[in-house]
TIGUMI-372619 format. One line per 2 residues: number of its first residue (from 0); their letters; for each residue y, x negated, z negated of N, C-alpha, C, O, CB. Coordinates in nm, 4 decimals, always signed. Glycine has a CB too. Layout:
BEGIN
NUM> A> Y/X/Z/Y/X/Z/Y/X/Z/Y/X/Z/Y/X/Z; ...
//
This chain:
BEGIN
0> MV> +9.6008/-8.5431/-10.7285/+9.6362/-8.6434/-10.6053/+9.6553/-8.7898/-10.6462/+9.6904/-8.8269/-10.7583/+9.7750/-8.5991/-10.5321; +9.6264/-8.8722/-10.5360/+9.6483/-8.9964/-10.5594/+9.6969/-9.0595/-10.4350/+9.6410/-9.0439/-10.3264/+9.5358/-9.0554/-10.6128
2> VV> +9.7965/-9.1271/-10.4529/+9.8589/-9.2122/-10.3392/+9.8305/-9.3487/-10.3511/+9.8776/-9.4044/-10.4502/+10.0060/-9.2011/-10.3319; +9.7627/-9.4169/-10.2710/+9.7375/-9.5608/-10.2579/+9.8381/-9.6265/-10.1674/+9.8389/-9.5860/-10.0512/+9.5979/-9.5860/-10.2055
4> YS> +9.9088/-9.7053/-10.1953/+10.0045/-9.7694/-10.1173/+10.0226/-9.9340/-10.1587/+9.9661/-9.9873/-10.2542/+10.1393/-9.6856/-10.1355; +10.1096/-9.9968/-10.0694/+10.1206/-10.1640/-10.1014/+10.2722/-10.1492/-10.0405/+10.3226/-10.0507/-9.9867/+9.9883/-10.2992/-10.0040
6> RN> +10.3228/-10.2650/-10.0634/+10.4880/-10.2942/-10.0636/+10.4820/-10.4178/-9.9697/+10.3777/-10.4819/-9.9823/+10.5689/-10.3343/-10.2345; +10.5773/-10.4694/-9.8714/+10.5799/-10.5566/-9.8042/+10.4947/-10.5836/-9.7046/+10.4397/-10.6937/-9.7051/+10.5874/-10.6263/-9.8635
8> PD> +10.4697/-10.4997/-9.6113/+10.5222/-10.3718/-9.5925/+10.4779/-10.2332/-9.6624/+10.3674/-10.2069/-9.7097/+10.5086/-10.3575/-9.4687; +10.5951/-10.1497/-9.6567/+10.5560/-10.0458/-9.7159/+10.4454/-9.9616/-9.6416/+10.4690/-9.9235/-9.5269/+10.6676/-9.9772/-9.7420
10> QI> +10.3403/-9.9349/-9.6948/+10.2292/-9.8615/-9.6351/+10.1465/-9.7772/-9.7204/+10.1168/-9.8029/-9.8370/+10.1451/-9.9495/-9.5743; +10.1145/-9.6836/-9.6595/+10.0008/-9.6098/-9.7567/+9.8797/-9.5630/-9.7107/+9.8691/-9.5590/-9.5881/+10.0481/-9.4940/-9.8157
12> LL> +9.7899/-9.5283/-9.7734/+9.6574/-9.5015/-9.7111/+9.6044/-9.3658/-9.7196/+9.5350/-9.3391/-9.8177/+9.5603/-9.5855/-9.7676; +9.6285/-9.2683/-9.6240/+9.5762/-9.1459/-9.6018/+9.4077/-9.1301/-9.5540/+9.3462/-9.2168/-9.4919/+9.6696/-9.0920/-9.4998
14> IK> +9.3585/-9.0146/-9.5935/+9.2531/-8.9828/-9.5622/+9.2057/-8.8439/-9.4560/+9.3019/-8.7733/-9.4261/+9.2133/-8.9832/-9.6784; +9.1097/-8.8123/-9.4148/+9.0876/-8.7019/-9.3301/+8.9227/-8.6599/-9.3768/+8.8294/-8.7396/-9.3875/+9.1134/-8.7493/-9.1561
16> NR> +8.9193/-8.5389/-9.3960/+8.7813/-8.5137/-9.4357/+8.7121/-8.4594/-9.3033/+8.7792/-8.4328/-9.2037/+8.7723/-8.4063/-9.5632; +8.5533/-8.4423/-9.3085/+8.4762/-8.3961/-9.2092/+8.3521/-8.3276/-9.2713/+8.2562/-8.3976/-9.3039/+8.4431/-8.5067/-9.1167
18> QG> +8.3498/-8.1848/-9.2900/+8.2561/-8.1182/-9.3133/+8.2056/-8.0195/-9.2330/+8.2768/-7.9505/-9.1600/+8.2747/-8.0831/-9.4042; +8.0727/-8.0074/-9.2433/+8.0029/-7.9088/-9.1321/+8.0285/-7.9748/-8.9834/+8.0371/-7.9064/-8.8814/+8.0778/-7.7399/-9.1372
20> GI> +8.0380/-8.0983/-8.9862/+8.0194/-8.1759/-8.8624/+8.1792/-8.1302/-8.7770/+8.1835/-8.1238/-8.6542/+7.8510/-8.1200/-8.7709; +8.2771/-8.1077/-8.8473/+8.4174/-8.0618/-8.8024/+8.5215/-8.1554/-8.8644/+8.5226/-8.1560/-8.9875/+8.4486/-7.9073/-8.8478
22> WW> +8.6072/-8.2328/-8.8031/+8.6976/-8.3097/-8.8822/+8.8226/-8.2251/-8.8926/+8.8610/-8.1548/-8.7991/+8.7250/-8.4513/-8.8209; +8.8810/-8.2331/-9.0015/+9.0059/-8.1621/-9.0529/+9.1248/-8.2189/-8.9526/+9.1329/-8.3379/-8.9220/+9.0370/-8.1999/-9.2269
24> SW> +9.1992/-8.1354/-8.9143/+9.3192/-8.1848/-8.8048/+9.4070/-8.2472/-8.8959/+9.4821/-8.3098/-8.8212/+9.4060/-8.0595/-8.7117; +9.4482/-8.2711/-9.0276/+9.5193/-8.3413/-9.0833/+9.4915/-8.4349/-9.1725/+9.3787/-8.4394/-9.2215/+9.5809/-8.2847/-9.1169
26> WK> +9.6036/-8.5379/-9.2133/+9.5962/-8.6386/-9.2706/+9.6446/-8.5987/-9.4039/+9.7483/-8.5336/-9.4159/+9.6575/-8.7393/-9.2045; +9.5591/-8.6425/-9.5239/+9.6191/-8.6143/-9.6343/+9.5939/-8.7379/-9.7440/+9.5327/-8.8425/-9.7218/+9.5691/-8.4768/-9.6769
28> FI> +9.6583/-8.6965/-9.8688/+9.6253/-8.7969/-10.0004/+9.4897/-8.7681/-10.0509/+9.4390/-8.6600/-10.0207/+9.7315/-8.7753/-10.1328; +9.4331/-8.8418/-10.1151/+9.3002/-8.8556/-10.1984/+9.3375/-8.7575/-10.2919/+9.4489/-8.7502/-10.3436/+9.2598/-9.0069/-10.2682
30> GE> +9.2358/-8.6767/-10.3143/+9.2155/-8.5543/-10.4576/+9.0907/-8.5347/-10.4817/+9.0028/-8.5476/-10.3965/+9.2705/-8.3940/-10.4392; +9.0717/-8.5018/-10.6007/+8.9389/-8.4604/-10.6506/+8.9812/-8.3714/-10.8020/+9.0730/-8.3907/-10.8818/+8.8301/-8.6146/-10.6763
32> EM> +8.8944/-8.2903/-10.7999/+8.8969/-8.2081/-10.9188/+8.8324/-8.2698/-11.0475/+8.7255/-8.3292/-11.0330/+8.8288/-8.0815/-10.8867; +8.8878/-8.2611/-11.1718/+8.8266/-8.3368/-11.2724/+8.7041/-8.2415/-11.3120/+8.6977/-8.1197/-11.3284/+8.9313/-8.3737/-11.3962
34> EP> +8.6117/-8.3416/-11.3208/+8.4833/-8.2888/-11.4171/+8.4812/-8.2995/-11.5436/+8.5227/-8.3950/-11.6092/+8.3664/-8.3465/-11.3946; +8.4152/-8.1663/-11.5964/+8.4069/-8.1716/-11.7525/+8.4046/-8.2947/-11.8382/+8.3090/-8.3712/-11.8249/+8.2940/-8.1100/-11.7890
36> GE> +8.4868/-8.3187/-11.9134/+8.4910/-8.4325/-12.0059/+8.5593/-8.5346/-11.9572/+8.5780/-8.6233/-12.0405/+8.3690/-8.4800/-12.0420; +8.6086/-8.5565/-11.8393/+8.6978/-8.6477/-11.7810/+8.8275/-8.6438/-11.8211/+8.8758/-8.5348/-11.8516/+8.6984/-8.6368/-11.6552
38> VP> +8.8968/-8.7492/-11.8268/+9.0483/-8.7624/-11.8421/+9.0991/-8.8103/-11.6973/+9.0377/-8.8782/-11.6150/+9.0915/-8.8762/-11.9675; +9.2126/-8.7627/-11.6903/+9.2846/-8.7882/-11.5643/+9.2568/-8.9346/-11.4856/+9.2232/-8.9333/-11.3672/+9.4363/-8.7771/-11.6008
40> LE> +9.2720/-9.0529/-11.5550/+9.2484/-9.1762/-11.5226/+9.1103/-9.1876/-11.4779/+9.0921/-9.2469/-11.3716/+9.2797/-9.2601/-11.6261; +9.0077/-9.1399/-11.5420/+8.8831/-9.1338/-11.4927/+8.8626/-9.0621/-11.3593/+8.7790/-9.1001/-11.2773/+8.8076/-9.0780/-11.5882
42> TV> +8.9302/-8.9731/-11.3441/+8.9269/-8.9046/-11.2350/+8.9832/-8.9831/-11.1278/+8.9184/-9.0036/-11.0251/+8.9874/-8.7853/-11.2520; +9.0786/-9.0203/-11.1419/+9.1716/-9.1210/-11.0436/+9.0543/-9.2287/-10.9965/+9.0302/-9.2353/-10.8759/+9.3219/-9.2128/-11.1405
44> IR> +8.9903/-9.3022/-11.0768/+8.8734/-9.4005/-11.0338/+8.7749/-9.3524/-10.9521/+8.7348/-9.4181/-10.8561/+8.8014/-9.4514/-11.1428; +8.7168/-9.2068/-10.9900/+8.6133/-9.1611/-10.9240/+8.6579/-9.1214/-10.7805/+8.5919/-9.1400/-10.6783/+8.5534/-9.0529/-10.9999
46> AL> +8.7765/-9.0656/-10.7891/+8.8382/-9.0138/-10.6726/+8.8591/-9.1329/-10.5667/+8.8269/-9.1169/-10.4490/+8.9748/-8.9439/-10.7127; +8.9122/-9.2482/-10.6119/+8.9276/-9.3504/-10.5241/+8.7846/-9.3931/-10.4652/+8.7738/-9.4269/-10.3474/+9.0003/-9.4639/-10.5951
48> WE> +8.6820/-9.3900/-10.5480/+8.5608/-9.4413/-10.5025/+8.5010/-9.3384/-10.3983/+8.4478/-9.3835/-10.2968/+8.4658/-9.4683/-10.6236; +8.5075/-9.2019/-10.4195/+8.4507/-9.0894/-10.3452/+8.5164/-9.0495/-10.2107/+8.4567/-9.0186/-10.1075/+8.4540/-8.9741/-10.4319
50> EG> +8.6585/-9.0563/-10.2318/+8.7274/-9.0286/-10.1093/+8.8005/-9.1317/-10.0363/+8.8252/-9.1224/-9.9161/+8.8125/-8.9342/-10.1325; +8.8423/-9.2512/-10.1254/+8.8973/-9.3696/-10.0588/+8.8250/-9.4851/-10.0318/+8.8795/-9.5899/-9.9973/+8.9936/-9.4111/-10.1225
52> GF> +8.6916/-9.4698/-10.0473/+8.5763/-9.5741/-10.0574/+8.6025/-9.7108/-10.1044/+8.5614/-9.8138/-10.0510/+8.5171/-9.5926/-9.9299; +8.6759/-9.7011/-10.2112/+8.6813/-9.8471/-10.2811/+8.6512/-9.8378/-10.4280/+8.6752/-9.7293/-10.4809/+8.8293/-9.9181/-10.2667
54> MA> +8.6106/-9.9184/-10.4898/+8.5862/-9.9245/-10.6635/+8.6939/-9.9875/-10.7130/+8.7177/-10.1057/-10.6883/+8.4521/-10.0101/-10.7226; +8.7718/-9.9083/-10.7915/+8.8729/-9.9436/-10.8642/+8.8639/-9.9649/-11.0079/+8.7987/-9.8877/-11.0782/+8.9556/-9.8636/-10.8421
56> RL> +8.9368/-10.0832/-11.0638/+8.8841/-10.0734/-11.2330/+9.0398/-10.1041/-11.2914/+9.1325/-10.1644/-11.2373/+8.7364/-10.2227/-11.2971; +9.0334/-10.0547/-11.3908/+9.1525/-10.0478/-11.4704/+9.1838/-10.1650/-11.5261/+9.2970/-10.1693/-11.5742/+9.1467/-9.9563/-11.5682
58> DD> +9.1148/-10.2669/-11.5349/+9.1767/-10.3831/-11.5595/+9.1688/-10.4971/-11.4546/+9.1538/-10.6174/-11.4759/+9.1290/-10.4241/-11.6767; +9.1816/-10.4344/-11.3408/+9.2116/-10.5291/-11.2039/+9.3893/-10.5869/-11.2239/+9.4832/-10.5085/-11.2376/+9.1898/-10.4063/-11.0273
60> PE> +9.3988/-10.6924/-11.2220/+9.5459/-10.7515/-11.2314/+9.6064/-10.7163/-11.1125/+9.7289/-10.7157/-11.1250/+9.5578/-10.9093/-11.2500; +9.5683/-10.6867/-11.0022/+9.6193/-10.6689/-10.8912/+9.6366/-10.5371/-10.8531/+9.6577/-10.5241/-10.7326/+9.5575/-10.7300/-10.8113
62> MS> +9.6343/-10.4325/-10.9198/+9.6251/-10.3122/-10.9014/+9.6943/-10.2468/-11.0299/+9.6659/-10.2758/-11.1461/+9.4853/-10.2788/-10.8735; +9.7994/-10.1444/-10.9852/+9.8804/-10.0792/-11.0985/+9.8409/-9.9282/-11.0605/+9.8298/-9.8796/-10.9480/+10.0618/-10.1157/-11.0972
64> IE> +9.8239/-9.8707/-11.1797/+9.7882/-9.7141/-11.1699/+9.8988/-9.6766/-11.2680/+9.9174/-9.7425/-11.3703/+9.6165/-9.6596/-11.2199; +9.9970/-9.5333/-11.2247/+10.0811/-9.4956/-11.2696/+10.0942/-9.3347/-11.2461/+10.0715/-9.2891/-11.1341/+10.1691/-9.5760/-11.2318
66> EV> +10.1334/-9.2450/-11.3609/+10.1643/-9.1129/-11.3082/+10.2873/-9.1007/-11.2597/+10.3749/-9.1572/-11.3251/+10.1490/-9.0154/-11.3969; +10.3205/-9.0409/-11.1601/+10.4374/-9.0124/-11.0514/+10.5150/-8.9072/-11.1530/+10.6353/-8.9242/-11.1731/+10.3783/-8.9347/-10.8759
68> RP> +10.4586/-8.8204/-11.2039/+10.5370/-8.7025/-11.2555/+10.4537/-8.6509/-11.3662/+10.3351/-8.6837/-11.3655/+10.5660/-8.5879/-11.1442; +10.4937/-8.5821/-11.4523/+10.4283/-8.5114/-11.5574/+10.3370/-8.4053/-11.5059/+10.3787/-8.3465/-11.4061/+10.5266/-8.4531/-11.6477
70> VE> +10.1996/-8.3616/-11.5618/+10.1365/-8.2603/-11.5040/+10.1893/-8.1330/-11.4623/+10.2764/-8.0789/-11.5305/+10.0538/-8.2385/-11.5716; +10.1505/-8.0859/-11.3693/+10.2158/-7.9177/-11.2996/+10.1156/-7.8311/-11.3111/+10.0005/-7.8488/-11.2711/+10.2606/-7.9055/-11.1225
72> RV> +10.1623/-7.7282/-11.3708/+10.0632/-7.6127/-11.3644/+10.0900/-7.5436/-11.2276/+10.1998/-7.5159/-11.1793/+10.0819/-7.5044/-11.4928; +9.9703/-7.5225/-11.1774/+9.9850/-7.4453/-11.0360/+9.8962/-7.3208/-11.0395/+9.7786/-7.3222/-11.0758/+9.9371/-7.5416/-10.9032
74> FG> +9.9669/-7.2079/-10.9964/+9.9184/-7.0856/-11.0021/+9.8888/-7.0191/-10.8587/+9.9644/-7.0405/-10.7639/+10.0112/-7.0106/-11.0805; +9.7854/-6.9448/-10.8486/+9.7526/-6.9109/-10.7027/+9.6011/-6.8579/-10.7357/+9.5576/-6.8291/-10.8472/+9.7643/-7.0553/-10.5822
76> NT> +9.5439/-6.8532/-10.6322/+9.4113/-6.8057/-10.6100/+9.2993/-6.8864/-10.7179/+9.1906/-6.8426/-10.7555/+9.3771/-6.8330/-10.4457; +9.3638/-7.0183/-10.7537/+9.2564/-7.0770/-10.8568/+9.3694/-7.1689/-10.9393/+9.4066/-7.2795/-10.9000/+9.1073/-7.1802/-10.7745
78> PH> +9.4145/-7.1071/-11.0537/+9.5093/-7.1919/-11.1259/+9.4570/-7.3130/-11.1865/+9.3386/-7.3198/-11.2197/+9.5705/-7.1191/-11.2270; +9.5331/-7.4029/-11.2017/+9.4960/-7.5141/-11.2254/+9.5966/-7.6272/-11.2810/+9.7149/-7.5933/-11.2818/+9.4409/-7.5419/-11.1191
80> ER> +9.5674/-7.7528/-11.3263/+9.6673/-7.8268/-11.3397/+9.6658/-7.9358/-11.2154/+9.5634/-7.9473/-11.1480/+9.6629/-7.8821/-11.4787; +9.7802/-8.0134/-11.1883/+9.7960/-8.0975/-11.0967/+9.8226/-8.2143/-11.1494/+9.9146/-8.1983/-11.2296/+9.8787/-8.0631/-11.0140
82> YF> +9.7886/-8.3256/-11.1453/+9.8141/-8.4540/-11.1840/+9.8522/-8.5334/-11.0471/+9.8141/-8.5007/-10.9347/+9.6876/-8.5129/-11.2631; +9.9321/-8.6403/-11.0782/+9.9819/-8.6993/-10.9292/+10.0243/-8.8572/-10.9925/+10.1109/-8.8894/-11.0738/+10.1461/-8.5922/-10.8417
84> FK> +9.9307/-8.9323/-10.9228/+9.8979/-9.0622/-10.9557/+9.9607/-9.1453/-10.8381/+9.9870/-9.0890/-10.7318/+9.7403/-9.0805/-10.9745; +9.9833/-9.2716/-10.8558/+10.0371/-9.3782/-10.7584/+9.9458/-9.4919/-10.8039/+9.9412/-9.5378/-10.9180/+10.2098/-9.4149/-10.7710
86> VR> +9.8681/-9.5342/-10.6898/+9.7887/-9.6872/-10.6972/+9.8396/-9.7821/-10.6045/+9.8265/-9.7772/-10.4822/+9.6293/-9.6822/-10.6624; +9.9022/-9.8740/-10.6754/+9.9643/-10.0004/-10.5678/+9.8491/-10.1159/-10.5899/+9.7974/-10.1590/-10.6930/+10.1506/-10.0740/-10.6213
88> IP> +9.8299/-10.1486/-10.4491/+9.7571/-10.2734/-10.4408/+9.8057/-10.3662/-10.3459/+9.8834/-10.3284/-10.2582/+9.6250/-10.2515/-10.4127; +9.7594/-10.5114/-10.3561/+9.8270/-10.5818/-10.2046/+9.7999/-10.5539/-10.0995/+9.6873/-10.5093/-10.0778/+9.8123/-10.7021/-10.1756
90> NA> +9.8804/-10.5675/-10.0090/+9.8630/-10.5429/-9.8851/+9.7465/-10.5948/-9.8106/+9.7030/-10.5223/-9.7212/+9.9641/-10.5773/-9.8331; +9.6888/-10.7082/-9.8323/+9.5951/-10.7415/-9.7778/+9.4451/-10.6528/-9.8171/+9.3522/-10.6239/-9.7417/+9.6024/-10.8774/-9.8031
92> RL> +9.4621/-10.6254/-9.9565/+9.3490/-10.5020/-9.9701/+9.3695/-10.3846/-9.9330/+9.2657/-10.3192/-9.9233/+9.3095/-10.4727/-10.0899; +9.4640/-10.3302/-9.9078/+9.5173/-10.2109/-9.8449/+9.4477/-10.2140/-9.6771/+9.3716/-10.1381/-9.6171/+9.7030/-10.2191/-9.8525
94> RD> +9.5022/-10.3139/-9.6490/+9.4377/-10.3072/-9.4915/+9.2781/-10.3244/-9.4632/+9.2226/-10.2981/-9.3565/+9.5042/-10.4300/-9.4047; +9.2134/-10.3763/-9.5869/+9.0651/-10.3562/-9.5837/+9.0206/-10.2347/-9.5874/+8.9051/-10.2158/-9.5495/+9.0022/-10.4146/-9.6796
96> LG> +9.1002/-10.1238/-9.6335/+9.0576/-9.9822/-9.6716/+9.0903/-9.9117/-9.5372/+9.0399/-9.8037/-9.5065/+9.1423/-9.9137/-9.8106; +9.1759/-9.9778/-9.4610/+9.1787/-9.8659/-9.3313/+9.0738/-9.8714/-9.2371/+8.9939/-9.9646/-9.2285/+9.3025/-9.8802/-9.2403
98> EK> +9.0752/-9.7702/-9.1665/+8.9889/-9.7652/-9.0375/+8.8393/-9.7643/-9.0918/+8.7528/-9.8293/-9.0331/+9.0185/-9.9026/-8.9309; +8.8127/-9.6942/-9.1976/+8.6964/-9.6862/-9.2622/+8.6309/-9.5442/-9.2280/+8.7133/-9.4540/-9.2129/+8.7207/-9.7106/-9.4107
100> EF> +8.4992/-9.5106/-9.2136/+8.4278/-9.3837/-9.2136/+8.3031/-9.3816/-9.3059/+8.2161/-9.4661/-9.2847/+8.3864/-9.3511/-9.0724; +8.2889/-9.3012/-9.3963/+8.1748/-9.3151/-9.4994/+8.1719/-9.1740/-9.5223/+8.2593/-9.0922/-9.4939/+8.1982/-9.4128/-9.6396
102> PG> +8.0260/-9.1491/-9.5942/+7.9729/-9.0408/-9.6244/+8.0612/-9.0170/-9.7618/+8.1111/-9.1144/-9.8181/+7.8126/-9.0502/-9.6303; +8.0756/-8.9051/-9.8050/+8.1111/-8.8347/-9.9113/+8.0015/-8.7999/-10.0126/+7.8855/-8.8144/-9.9740/+8.1706/-8.7246/-9.8648
104> MD> +8.0228/-8.7570/-10.1342/+7.9191/-8.7088/-10.2349/+7.8311/-8.5911/-10.1893/+7.7084/-8.5929/-10.1995/+7.9896/-8.6658/-10.3631; +7.8932/-8.5009/-10.1445/+7.8589/-8.3612/-10.1112/+7.7798/-8.3910/-9.9494/+7.8187/-8.4601/-9.8553/+8.0197/-8.2488/-10.1094
106> PD> +7.6718/-8.3184/-9.9637/+7.6003/-8.3132/-9.8157/+7.6684/-8.2579/-9.6902/+7.7113/-8.1427/-9.6836/+7.4791/-8.2291/-9.8246; +7.6758/-8.3530/-9.5848/+7.7586/-8.3227/-9.4778/+7.9101/-8.3430/-9.4863/+7.9950/-8.2928/-9.4126/+7.7349/-8.1960/-9.4491
108> EY> +7.9271/-8.4209/-9.5835/+8.0918/-8.4730/-9.5989/+8.0869/-8.5861/-9.5521/+7.9839/-8.6534/-9.5554/+8.1636/-8.4860/-9.7430; +8.2051/-8.6289/-9.4970/+8.2523/-8.7599/-9.4283/+8.3881/-8.7686/-9.4687/+8.4517/-8.6670/-9.4967/+8.2400/-8.7642/-9.2660
110> FR> +8.4453/-8.9015/-9.4748/+8.5724/-8.9355/-9.4959/+8.6123/-9.0503/-9.3843/+8.5305/-9.1219/-9.3266/+8.5869/-8.9803/-9.6454; +8.7464/-9.0525/-9.3672/+8.8042/-9.1343/-9.2443/+8.9110/-9.2122/-9.3305/+8.9760/-9.1328/-9.3984/+8.8761/-9.0332/-9.1032
112> TK> +8.9413/-9.3176/-9.3447/+9.0759/-9.3579/-9.4018/+9.1698/-9.4153/-9.2555/+9.1294/-9.4468/-9.1435/+9.0481/-9.4958/-9.5363; +9.2936/-9.4124/-9.3077/+9.3505/-9.4796/-9.2155/+9.5089/-9.5010/-9.2854/+9.5682/-9.4194/-9.3559/+9.3359/-9.3979/-9.0705
114> IF> +9.5579/-9.6412/-9.2407/+9.6997/-9.6869/-9.2971/+9.8156/-9.6497/-9.2035/+9.8202/-9.6683/-9.0819/+9.7048/-9.8484/-9.3182; +9.9124/-9.5913/-9.2860/+10.0404/-9.5481/-9.2236/+10.1601/-9.6013/-9.2972/+10.1680/-9.6126/-9.4195/+10.0492/-9.3962/-9.2182
116> SF> +10.2648/-9.6370/-9.1973/+10.3683/-9.6664/-9.2770/+10.4772/-9.5399/-9.3619/+10.4752/-9.4190/-9.3388/+10.4416/-9.7510/-9.1814; +10.5456/-9.5951/-9.4387/+10.5955/-9.4742/-9.5024/+10.6894/-9.3863/-9.4058/+10.6978/-9.2638/-9.4152/+10.6737/-9.5160/-9.6313
118> ED> +10.7525/-9.4573/-9.3204/+10.8474/-9.4016/-9.2354/+10.7602/-9.3081/-9.1460/+10.8018/-9.1922/-9.1441/+10.9312/-9.5131/-9.1555; +10.6405/-9.3342/-9.0663/+10.5576/-9.2489/-9.0242/+10.5006/-9.1266/-9.0706/+10.4839/-9.0236/-9.0053/+10.4883/-9.3031/-9.0059
120> VG> +10.4700/-9.1504/-9.2007/+10.3938/-9.0310/-9.3033/+10.5084/-8.9553/-9.3184/+10.4654/-8.8406/-9.3310/+10.3234/-9.0795/-9.4669; +10.6331/-8.9518/-9.3247/+10.7272/-8.8666/-9.3290/+10.7555/-8.7799/-9.2179/+10.7835/-8.6615/-9.2367/+10.8227/-8.9267/-9.3581
122> SM> +10.7490/-8.8428/-9.0769/+10.7630/-8.7653/-8.9652/+10.6479/-8.7156/-8.9123/+10.6626/-8.6582/-8.8044/+10.8248/-8.8275/-8.8742; +10.5110/-8.7221/-8.9674/+10.3895/-8.6896/-8.9039/+10.3592/-8.4902/-8.9090/+10.3532/-8.4100/-9.0021/+10.2623/-8.7938/-9.0005
124> SN> +10.3480/-8.4783/-8.7738/+10.3130/-8.3197/-8.7749/+10.1625/-8.2964/-8.8038/+10.1199/-8.1811/-8.8114/+10.3480/-8.2471/-8.6256; +10.0790/-8.4064/-8.8206/+9.9468/-8.3832/-8.8739/+9.9420/-8.4244/-9.0175/+9.8305/-8.4390/-9.0676/+9.8421/-8.4568/-8.7942
126> FF> +10.0317/-8.4418/-9.0785/+10.0254/-8.4591/-9.2168/+10.0172/-8.3181/-9.3120/+10.0964/-8.2242/-9.3040/+10.1494/-8.5421/-9.2498; +9.9049/-8.3273/-9.4010/+9.8969/-8.1958/-9.4514/+10.0378/-8.1616/-9.5111/+10.1158/-8.2351/-9.5717/+9.7805/-8.1838/-9.5574
128> KL> +10.0500/-8.0105/-9.4720/+10.2086/-7.9665/-9.5116/+10.2231/-7.9378/-9.6763/+10.3235/-7.9664/-9.7416/+10.2552/-7.8081/-9.4222; +10.1174/-7.8832/-9.7227/+10.1253/-7.9055/-9.8888/+10.1419/-8.0346/-9.9718/+10.1670/-8.0353/-10.0923/+10.0065/-7.8605/-9.9422
130> HH> +10.1246/-8.1485/-9.8910/+10.1270/-8.2807/-9.9524/+10.2845/-8.3354/-9.9041/+10.3284/-8.4452/-9.9384/+9.9863/-8.3833/-9.8929; +10.3372/-8.2670/-9.8439/+10.4974/-8.3345/-9.7875/+10.5914/-8.3407/-9.9113/+10.6730/-8.4314/-9.9271/+10.5884/-8.2230/-9.6573
132> PL> +10.5730/-8.2332/-10.0014/+10.6568/-8.2451/-10.1648/+10.6126/-8.3698/-10.2333/+10.6827/-8.4519/-10.2926/+10.6144/-8.1089/-10.2846; +10.4774/-8.3694/-10.2137/+10.4405/-8.4701/-10.3194/+10.4715/-8.6162/-10.2735/+10.4821/-8.7121/-10.3498/+10.2858/-8.4577/-10.3546
134> FK> +10.4855/-8.6192/-10.1274/+10.5314/-8.7367/-10.0614/+10.6737/-8.7717/-10.1132/+10.7087/-8.8816/-10.1563/+10.5294/-8.7158/-9.9079; +10.7505/-8.6589/-10.1018/+10.8947/-8.6911/-10.1427/+10.9221/-8.7517/-10.2852/+11.0038/-8.8398/-10.3120/+10.9741/-8.5634/-10.1347
136> QF> +10.8208/-8.6739/-10.3875/+10.8191/-8.7126/-10.5100/+10.7634/-8.8856/-10.5401/+10.8055/-8.9671/-10.6222/+10.7317/-8.6015/-10.5741; +10.6779/-8.8949/-10.4600/+10.6131/-9.0440/-10.5000/+10.7226/-9.1621/-10.4233/+10.7207/-9.2831/-10.4457/+10.4231/-9.0614/-10.4246
138> LG> +10.8171/-9.0886/-10.3271/+10.9306/-9.1868/-10.2966/+11.0294/-9.1722/-10.3705/+11.1276/-9.2416/-10.3446/+10.9814/-9.1841/-10.1731; +11.0355/-9.0806/-10.4825/+11.1720/-9.0781/-10.5706/+11.2651/-8.9646/-10.5420/+11.3696/-8.9384/-10.6016/+11.2579/-9.2086/-10.5472
140> FT> +11.2008/-8.8901/-10.4234/+11.3012/-8.7869/-10.4253/+11.2733/-8.6418/-10.5182/+11.1572/-8.6351/-10.5586/+11.3190/-8.7521/-10.2746; +11.3445/-8.5484/-10.5500/+11.2894/-8.4425/-10.5976/+11.2709/-8.3275/-10.5027/+11.3630/-8.2880/-10.4312/+11.3585/-8.4089/-10.7016
142> A> +11.1631/-8.2796/-10.5029/+11.1016/-8.1920/-10.3875/+11.1487/-8.0500/-10.3986/+11.1111/-7.9660/-10.3168/+10.9402/-8.1915/-10.3909
//
């Protein structure tokens, strides 16, 4: 999972997916599965391109990438490790990323981006339910 945000004002980039011609009803964080041989930071950079619609570089002086919390082992139908990163960029760059729609890497997949205030995300009824605890962790609260 990746949170893309800015400060002054506090804003966050969320995405929606469209698959099979149907838009999902909720906004969510960017998230991708690691490809074989990838390290987490490589996955973050790829996810930002594939789902966020922008090319990020680790040597970009206007951008910071850091892990929000240690890796978490998730159990269920598909056990996996979940990483959670935050990517801070200047507000002007964040505004350029909002209100975009672009094709994904998979056939018949599209993404839509939109910028929200931190306050709005915390009270949204159409913010993906499973990402609420992650949002609280991003803000610094224990979920």
